[in-house]
C-alpha positions in Angstrom: 0.0 0.0 0.0 1.5 3.3 -1.1 0.6 7.0 -0.6 2.0 9.9 -2.7 3.5 13.0 -1.1 2.2 14.9 -4.2 -1.2 16.4 -4.8 -3.4 18.6 -2.8 -3.3 16.3 0.3 0.1 14.8 -0.2 0.8 12.1 2.4 4.1 11.1 3.9 4.2 7.7 5.6 6.7 6.6 8.2 7.0 3.6 10.4 6.3 0.0 9.4 4.2 -0.9 6.3 0.6 -0.3 7.3 -0.2 -3.9 6.6 2.2 -4.9 9.4 1.5 -2.1 11.8 -0.3 -2.5 15.2 -2.0 0.9 14.5 -2.1 3.6 11.9 -2.4 7.2 12.9 -3.2 10.1 10.6 -1.4 13.3 11.5 -2.7 16.9 10.7 -0.4 19.9 11.1 -1.4 23.4 12.3 -2.0 26.3 10.0 1.1 27.6 8.3 3.0 24.4 9.1 4.3 21.5 7.0 3.7 17.8 7.4 7.2 17.5 8.6 6.2 19.2 11.9 4.0 16.2 12.7 6.6 13.7 11.6 8.9 15.2 14.3 6.1 14.6 16.8 5.9 11.0 15.5 9.7 10.6 16.0 9.5 11.8 19.6 6.6 9.5 20.3 9.0 6.6 19.5 6.3 3.9 18.8 8.0 1.6 16.3 4.9 -0.5 15.6 2.7 2.4 14.6 2.4 3.6 11.0 2.2 7.4 10.7 0.5 9.1 7.8 1.3 12.9 7.8 -0.9 14.9 5.4 0.1 18.2 3.9 -2.7 20.8 3.6 -2.9 22.9 0.4 -1.0 26.2 0.9 -0.5 25.1 4.5 -4.1 25.5 5.6 -6.9 23.0 6.0 -9.6 25.6 5.7 -9.7 29.3 5.1 -12.3 31.0 7.4 -11.3 32.3 10.8 -11.7 29.8 13.6 -14.7 31.6 15.1 -16.3 32.0 11.8 -15.9 28.4 10.6 -18.8 27.2 8.4 -18.5 23.5 7.5 -21.3 23.9 5.0 -20.1 27.0 3.3 -16.4 26.2 2.9 -15.5 23.7 0.2 -12.0 23.2 1.6 -13.5 21.6 4.7 -15.5 19.1 2.7 -12.5 18.4 0.5 -10.3 17.7 3.5 -12.8 15.4 5.1 -13.2 13.5 1.8 -9.4 13.0 1.7 -9.4 11.7 5.3 -12.3 9.3 4.6 -10.5 8.0 1.5 -7.3 7.4 3.5 -9.3 5.6 6.2 -11.0 3.4 3.6 -7.6 2.5 2.1 -6.3 1.6 5.5 -9.3 -0.7 6.0 -8.6 -2.3 2.6 -5.0 -3.0 3.9 -6.5 -4.8 6.9 -6.2 -2.0 9.3 -9.5 -2.1 11.1 -11.2 1.2 12.1 -10.6 0.5 15.8 -6.9 0.3 15.0 -6.9 3.7 13.3 -6.6 7.1 14.8 -6.1 10.8 14.0 -4.0 13.4 15.8 -4.0 17.1 15.0 -2.5 20.3 16.3 -4.4 23.6 16.3 -6.2 24.0 13.0 -5.4 20.4 12.3 -6.9 19.4 15.6 -10.0 21.4 14.8 -10.4 19.6 11.5 -9.7 16.2 13.2 -12.4 16.9 15.8 -14.9 18.0 13.1 -14.1 14.9 10.9 -14.6 12.5 13.8 -17.8 14.3 15.0 -19.4 14.4 11.6 -17.8 11.6 9.6 -18.9 8.1 9.1 -15.5 6.6 10.0 -15.6 5.5 13.7 -11.8 5.3 14.4 -10.4 4.1 17.7 -8.5 7.3 18.7 -8.7 11.1 18.5 -5.9 13.3 19.7 -6.9 17.0 19.6 -3.9 19.0 20.7 -5.0 22.6 21.3 -8.2 22.0 19.2 -11.9 21.8 19.4 -14.9 21.6 17.2 -14.2 24.7 15.1 -16.5 27.7 15.0 -18.0 26.3 18.2 -20.2 24.1 16.0 -21.6 22.4 19.1 -25.1 20.9 18.7 -27.8 22.1 21.0 -29.9 18.9 20.6 -29.3 16.0 22.9 -26.4 13.8 21.8 -26.4 10.1 21.5 -23.8 7.5 22.6 -22.4 6.9 19.2 -18.7 6.9 20.0 -18.4 3.8 22.2 -14.9 2.5 21.9 -13.4 5.8 21.0 -10.5 7.1 23.2 -10.0 10.9 22.8 -7.8 13.4 24.4 -8.2 17.2 24.3 -5.5 19.7 25.4 -5.4 23.4 25.6 -4.3 26.4 27.6 -6.3 29.0 29.6 -4.1 31.7 28.1 -4.4 30.5 24.5 -6.3 33.0 22.4 -6.1 30.9 19.2 -8.3 28.1 20.5 -10.3 29.0 23.5 -10.1 26.7 26.6 -13.8 26.9 27.0 -14.3 25.6 23.5 -11.9 22.7 24.2 -13.8 21.8 27.3 -17.2 22.0 25.7 -16.0 19.8 22.8 -14.5 17.3 25.2 -17.9 17.2 27.1 -19.8 16.6 23.8 -17.6 13.7 22.9 -17.9 12.3 26.5 -21.7 12.5 26.4 -21.6 10.8 23.1 -19.9 7.7 24.6 -16.2 8.4 24.1 -13.6 7.8 26.8 -12.3 11.3 27.1 -9.3 12.8 28.7 -9.2 16.6 29.0 -6.0 18.5 29.9 -6.1 22.3 30.2 -3.0 24.1 31.4 -3.0 27.5 33.1 -0.2 28.7 31.0 0.8 27.2 27.7 2.6 28.2 24.5 0.7 27.7 21.3 2.5 24.6 20.4 2.8 20.9 21.5 4.5 20.8 24.9 6.7 18.0 26.2 4.1 16.9 28.7 1.5 16.7 25.9 3.8 14.5 23.9 4.3 12.2 26.9 0.5 12.1 27.5 -0.2 11.3 23.9 2.4 8.5 23.9 1.1 6.9 27.1 -2.5 7.1 25.8 -1.7 5.6 22.4 0.2 2.7 24.2 -2.8 2.0 26.4 -5.4 2.3 23.7 -3.7 0.1 21.1 -1.9 -2.2 23.6 1.5 -1.3 22.2 4.8 -2.7 23.5 7.3 0.1 22.8 10.9 0.2 23.8 11.8 1.5 27.3 12.8 5.1 27.0 16.4 6.1 27.9 17.0 8.1 31.0 17.0 11.9 30.8 14.6 14.3 28.9 12.6 12.3 26.4 10.5 15.0 24.7 11.2 18.5 23.4 8.3 20.9 22.9 7.2 21.6 19.4 6.4 25.2 19.0 5.6 26.8 15.6 8.4 28.8 14.2 6.1 31.6 13.2 3.2 33.2 15.1 -0.1 31.6 14.1 -2.7 33.8 12.5 -6.1 34.4 13.8 -7.4 31.8 11.3 -6.1 29.0 13.4 
């Protein structure tokens, strides 16, 4: 099974062949980043039995509206990105990677897209990692939710001081997934850079190990993770 790094949603694959992997995780970068930023996250996670599929957004953005003006029905880029994600998930299934062995991890705008895809999509994956992300545009339903995410493990992180993705949006999104049957972890820090902190990387690693029953190598002594902070300041469209 091969993926091309070319095209509007070029995909870079690292780790074992997906047919031999214990799990396959799709990675979605933040606005203005490259797929390589999420490959560095995968490198630090150090899970040799996981196949990582890092997508590249066209022009570095998954969607164009501002975060608080997100309209999933009015922006074609959102539908196109979700279609690409659904196609990748289907190809993974065809390669004998069952949905419950698939996951998606995103940062910032990528985390918002991941949350939206999981909430609205038909693919019921086994894991969602929303690192400084929420349902974008606060597209939270007012109608009662149903327990349709049984078997999903999800983590949501954020910072009280983060103006790009509001902590209250992260919390409300986490609660919606929880009420819908997901096993949810919510981790909001008082002070947090708009990036992926070392503690978030450690949390993500431990959660993936538990969810997919992985048997990774024992980490060496000393600092294991380094924070991943965007090199440029994110725009308000995150």
